[in-house]
C-alpha positions as CSV (number, residue, x, y, z in Angstrom):
1,X,-4.2,-20.4,9.7
2,X,-6.6,-18.7,7.7
3,X,-6.4,-14.8,5.6
4,X,-9.9,-13.5,5.1
5,X,-8.9,-10.2,5.5
6,X,-5.5,-9.3,3.3
7,X,-4.0,-5.9,3.2
8,X,-2.0,-5.0,0.3
9,X,-0.2,-1.7,0.5
10,X,0.4,-1.0,-3.1
11,X,2.7,2.1,-4.6
12,X,2.0,1.7,-8.2
13,X,5.0,0.4,-8.7
14,X,6.7,-3.0,-10.4
15,X,7.5,-5.1,-6.7
16,X,3.9,-3.9,-5.8
17,X,2.5,-5.3,-8.6
18,X,4.1,-8.3,-7.8
19,X,3.2,-8.4,-4.6
20,X,-0.9,-7.8,-5.6
21,X,-0.7,-11.1,-7.8
22,X,0.4,-13.2,-4.7
23,X,-2.3,-11.4,-2.4
24,X,-4.4,-12.6,-5.2
25,X,-3.6,-16.2,-5.3
26,X,-3.8,-16.4,-1.6
27,X,-7.4,-14.8,-2.0
28,X,-8.6,-17.4,-4.0
29,X,-7.1,-20.1,-2.3
30,X,-8.7,-19.0,0.8
31,X,-11.6,-17.4,-0.1
32,X,-10.3,-14.2,1.2
33,X,-11.2,-10.5,0.9
34,X,-8.3,-7.8,-0.3
35,X,-8.3,-4.6,0.8
36,X,-5.5,-2.6,-1.5
37,X,-4.4,0.7,0.4
38,X,-2.1,3.4,-1.7
39,X,-0.9,6.7,1.0
40,X,-0.7,9.9,-1.0
41,X,1.6,12.4,0.5
42,X,1.8,16.1,0.0
43,X,4.6,18.7,-0.2
44,X,7.6,16.8,2.4
45,X,9.4,20.4,2.2
46,X,7.3,23.2,3.8
47,X,8.8,26.4,4.8
48,X,7.7,29.8,5.6
49,X,7.1,30.6,2.3
50,X,4.7,27.3,1.3
51,X,1.6,27.7,-0.3
52,X,-0.9,25.0,0.8
53,X,-2.6,25.7,-2.7
54,X,0.0,23.7,-4.3
55,X,0.1,21.1,-1.9
56,X,-3.8,20.1,-2.3
57,X,-3.0,20.2,-6.6
58,X,-0.5,17.6,-6.2
59,X,-2.4,15.4,-3.8
60,X,-5.6,15.7,-5.9
61,X,-3.0,14.3,-9.0
62,X,-1.8,11.5,-7.1
63,X,-5.2,10.3,-6.2
64,X,-6.4,10.6,-9.4
65,X,-3.7,8.7,-11.0
66,X,-3.4,6.2,-7.8
67,X,-7.0,5.7,-8.6
68,X,-7.2,4.7,-12.2
69,X,-4.3,2.7,-11.9
70,X,-5.9,0.6,-8.8
71,X,-9.3,0.4,-10.4
72,X,-7.7,-1.5,-13.2
73,X,-6.5,-4.3,-10.4
74,X,-9.9,-4.2,-9.0
75,X,-11.4,-5.7,-12.4
76,X,-8.7,-8.2,-12.5
77,X,-9.7,-9.3,-8.7
78,X,-13.6,-9.2,-9.8
79,X,-12.7,-11.3,-13.1
80,X,-11.3,-14.0,-10.9
81,X,-14.2,-13.8,-8.2
82,X,-11.9,-12.2,-5.6
83,X,-13.6,-9.5,-3.5
84,X,-11.7,-6.2,-3.3
85,X,-11.9,-2.7,-1.8
86,X,-9.6,0.3,-2.9
87,X,-8.5,2.7,-0.2
88,X,-6.3,6.2,-0.8
89,X,-5.0,7.8,2.2
90,X,-3.1,10.5,3.0
91,X,-0.2,10.3,4.5
92,X,2.9,11.7,6.3
93,X,4.7,8.5,7.6
94,X,3.3,6.1,5.1
95,X,5.0,2.8,7.3
96,X,3.1,3.9,9.8
97,X,0.1,4.6,8.3
98,X,-0.2,1.3,7.2
99,X,0.6,-0.5,10.5
100,X,-2.5,1.8,11.8
101,X,-4.7,0.9,9.0
102,X,-3.6,-2.8,9.5
103,X,-4.2,-3.0,13.1
104,X,-7.9,-1.1,13.2
105,X,-9.1,-3.2,10.5
106,X,-7.9,-5.9,11.8
107,X,-6.8,-7.6,8.8
108,X,-5.1,-11.2,8.7
109,X,-1.9,-10.6,6.8
110,X,-0.4,-7.9,4.8
111,X,1.3,-8.9,1.6
112,X,4.0,-5.9,0.9
113,X,6.5,-5.7,-1.6
114,X,10.2,-4.3,-1.5
115,X,12.1,-2.7,-3.8
116,X,15.2,-4.4,-2.7
117,X,17.1,-1.3,-2.3
118,X,20.5,-1.6,-0.4
119,X,23.5,0.6,0.5
120,X,22.9,4.4,0.1
121,X,19.5,3.9,-1.5
122,X,18.2,2.2,1.3
123,X,19.7,4.7,3.9
124,X,18.4,8.1,1.6
125,X,15.2,6.4,0.6
126,X,14.3,4.2,3.4
127,X,12.1,1.1,3.5
128,X,8.5,1.2,3.9
129,X,8.6,-2.6,3.9
130,X,10.9,-2.9,7.0
131,X,9.1,0.1,8.5
132,X,5.6,-1.8,8.4
133,X,7.3,-4.9,9.7
134,X,8.6,-3.2,12.5
135,X,5.5,-1.2,13.6
136,X,3.0,-4.4,13.1
137,X,2.0,-7.5,14.9
138,X,0.2,-8.4,11.8
139,X,1.9,-11.2,9.8
140,X,3.9,-9.7,6.6
141,X,4.3,-11.7,3.6
142,X,7.3,-9.7,1.9
143,X,7.6,-9.8,-1.7
144,X,11.0,-9.2,-3.6
């Protein structure tokens, strides 16, 4: 099986940085392209006094930070000759949006990290990696 199109969901965390490095190794081995995706979310706690301008500012700030960090990873990929595309999408359901993106773009594999949360933290915070695995038919390589 060859992995020509590798999707790497990236949340600017140390574990997702590790997943990127694994994906970079795969891309070098298989002469593949990487798509690095980050999902930005607005304020999920909307109420009747909600001001949409705050949401817009939050999304702009998140996008700016994500883009800056992702461009550094793009430089790293370019140095080793790996083609990379950066995608930042507005999301309301991160796991669902990653799975949909992977299917619509015909990705061969998703390389995703897990923070390894357990117990109450996992219950409260959920697991994007687990959600992606449950929603996609694309092979997933989970990095811990």
